[in-house]
C-alpha positions in Angstrom: -19.6 2.1 29.1 -20.4 -0.1 26.0 -17.4 -1.8 24.2 -18.7 -2.3 20.1 -15.9 -4.1 18.2 -15.6 -5.9 14.8 -13.8 -9.3 15.3 -11.1 -9.8 13.3 -10.8 -13.9 12.8 -8.0 -15.5 13.8 -5.4 -16.1 11.0 -6.9 -13.8 8.4 -3.4 -11.5 8.5 -1.2 -14.8 7.7 -3.3 -15.5 5.0 -3.8 -12.4 3.3 0.1 -12.0 3.5 0.4 -15.5 2.0 -1.9 -14.3 -1.0 0.2 -11.1 -1.4 3.3 -13.4 -1.7 1.6 -14.9 -5.0 0.9 -11.4 -6.5 -2.7 -11.3 -5.3 -4.1 -7.8 -3.6 -6.5 -7.5 -1.0 -9.3 -4.0 -0.6 -11.6 -3.9 2.0 -14.9 -2.2 0.6 -16.9 -1.3 3.5 -19.9 0.9 4.3 -18.2 1.5 7.7 -16.8 4.9 8.3 -13.2 5.7 7.4 -11.8 5.5 10.9 -13.6 2.3 11.9 -12.2 1.2 8.0 -8.7 2.3 8.8 -8.8 0.1 12.0 -10.2 -2.9 10.6 -7.5 -2.7 7.8 -4.4 -2.6 9.7 -5.7 -4.8 12.0 -6.7 -7.4 9.5 -3.7 -6.9 7.2 -5.8 -5.8 3.9 -3.6 -3.8 1.5 -6.1 -1.5 0.6 -9.5 -0.2 1.7 -12.4 2.2 0.9 -14.9 3.1 3.7 -18.9 4.9 3.4 -19.2 2.3 0.2 -22.4 1.9 -1.4 -23.5 -0.9 -3.1 -23.3 1.4 -6.1 -19.6 2.1 -5.3 -18.5 -1.2 -4.7 -20.0 -2.5 -8.0 -18.6 0.7 -9.3 -15.2 -0.1 -8.2 -15.3 -3.2 -9.0 -15.9 -2.8 -12.7 -13.4 0.1 -12.9 -10.8 -2.5 -11.6 -12.2 -5.3 -14.6 -11.7 -2.5 -17.3 -8.2 -2.0 -16.1 -7.5 -6.0 -16.9 -8.0 -7.2 -13.4 -9.2 -10.5 -12.5 -11.3 -9.1 -9.0 -12.8 -12.3 -6.4 -15.6 -10.3 -4.4 -16.3 -11.8 -1.1 -19.3 -10.5 0.7 -21.3 -11.1 3.9 -24.4 -9.2 3.3 -27.2 -7.8 1.5 -25.3 -4.9 0.6 -22.9 -6.7 -1.0 -25.4 -8.8 -3.3 -24.7 -5.8 -6.4 -21.4 -6.5 -6.2 
């Protein structure tokens, strides 16, 4: 048996809670499958998540939020995040 798991940064749940108190909503957009995304979202404390998001979907979701008048900050960790 090989056990693989994403490591959630220490303190991220608390930091997202602090941002939430400031009125900042966090949404995780990931290429992971829905089950994995749900688990990571729950462990990290994000407000919402989008699973199986390709780079084009991430970019479109950000543009949709911006069209609604939201200020968006994007944080990514790979080349799949570059377009967004």
